N, C-alpha and C positions, 0 to 999 in steps of 0.2 A: 632469444626470442624469434630470430629469423628462421630457425630450424624447428620451432614448435615447443621450445621449453617454456613453461609457464613462468610468469613474472614472480610468483610466490616461491618457486623453486630457486630461482636466481637469487632472490632476497635471502633465502636460507643459506645458500652457498657462500654469499658474501658476508653473512653474519649480521645482516640488518635486522633490527627489531621490528620495523614496520615495512611493508611492501611499498609504501609511498616514498620512502627514502630511496629505494632502488630505482624508481621512476626517473629520478634526476639523472641517473647514469645511462639509462637505456633509451632516452628520447632521441639521441643522435645515433643514426645508423653508421655502419662502417663506411658507406659511400660518402656520407656527409663529412666524416672525419678525414677521409682521404682528400676530399675537395678542399677542406680547410688547410690541410698540410701542404697541398699543392700550391696554395697562394702565399706561402711563407718564403722567406729568403733564407738561404743557408747561412749559418754562423760563420764568422771569420775565424780562421784558425785551422789547424789540422783535424781532419775527421778521424774518428776512431774511438775506441773505448778507453776510459780513464784508467791509468795504471798508477796506483799510489806509490810513493817513494818507499824504498826498503826500510828506512827508519820508522815510517808510520806503520808498516806491516809488522816490524819487530815489536813496536810498542803495543799494537793490538794483540799480538800473540802472547805478550807477557801478562795480559789482564786475566 
Protein backbone atom coordinates (compact mmCIF):
# COMPACT_ATOMS: atom_id res chain seq x y z
CA UNK A 1 0.00 0.00 0.00
CA UNK A 2 2.90 2.33 0.68
CA UNK A 3 3.97 2.12 -2.95
CA UNK A 4 0.45 2.50 -4.32
CA UNK A 5 -0.86 -1.07 -4.60
CA UNK A 6 -4.58 -1.04 -3.94
CA UNK A 7 -5.89 -2.93 -0.91
CA UNK A 8 -8.14 -5.10 -3.11
CA UNK A 9 -5.13 -6.29 -5.10
CA UNK A 10 -3.32 -7.18 -1.88
CA UNK A 11 -6.42 -9.06 -0.69
CA UNK A 12 -6.42 -11.10 -3.90
CA UNK A 13 -2.69 -11.86 -3.59
CA UNK A 14 -3.20 -13.08 -0.02
CA UNK A 15 -6.26 -15.13 -0.99
CA UNK A 16 -8.64 -13.24 1.26
CA UNK A 17 -12.32 -13.57 0.47
CA UNK A 18 -13.06 -10.03 1.64
CA UNK A 19 -10.92 -6.89 1.55
CA UNK A 20 -11.93 -6.17 5.14
CA UNK A 21 -9.89 -9.18 6.24
CA UNK A 22 -6.80 -7.66 4.63
CA UNK A 23 -7.26 -4.44 6.57
CA UNK A 24 -6.36 -6.26 9.78
CA UNK A 25 -2.87 -6.93 8.39
CA UNK A 26 -2.19 -3.62 6.70
CA UNK A 27 -3.02 -1.25 9.54
CA UNK A 28 0.47 -1.46 11.00
CA UNK A 29 3.15 0.14 8.84
CA UNK A 30 6.65 -1.27 8.54
CA UNK A 31 7.92 1.58 10.71
CA UNK A 32 5.42 0.66 13.43
CA UNK A 33 6.53 -2.98 13.29
CA UNK A 34 10.22 -1.98 13.49
CA UNK A 35 9.49 0.20 16.54
CA UNK A 36 7.68 -2.69 18.24
CA UNK A 37 10.57 -5.07 17.54
CA UNK A 38 13.08 -2.53 18.85
CA UNK A 39 11.30 -2.58 22.22
CA UNK A 40 11.62 -6.34 22.66
CA UNK A 41 14.40 -8.17 24.43
CA UNK A 42 16.47 -10.80 22.66
CA UNK A 43 15.73 -14.40 23.59
CA UNK A 44 18.15 -16.28 25.73
CA UNK A 45 20.13 -18.87 23.84
CA UNK A 46 22.17 -19.07 20.73
CA UNK A 47 20.96 -17.00 17.80
CA UNK A 48 20.61 -18.71 14.48
CA UNK A 49 18.39 -20.80 12.32
CA UNK A 50 16.88 -24.03 13.62
CA UNK A 51 18.54 -27.15 12.24
CA UNK A 52 16.48 -30.30 12.81
CA UNK A 53 18.34 -33.43 13.90
CA UNK A 54 19.29 -35.98 11.24
CA UNK A 55 16.81 -38.56 12.53
CA UNK A 56 13.94 -36.11 12.08
CA UNK A 57 15.07 -35.29 8.54
CA UNK A 58 15.34 -38.99 7.75
CA UNK A 59 11.83 -39.60 9.08
CA UNK A 60 10.39 -36.73 7.05
CA UNK A 61 12.18 -37.93 3.92
CA UNK A 62 10.66 -41.38 4.36
CA UNK A 63 7.09 -40.06 4.25
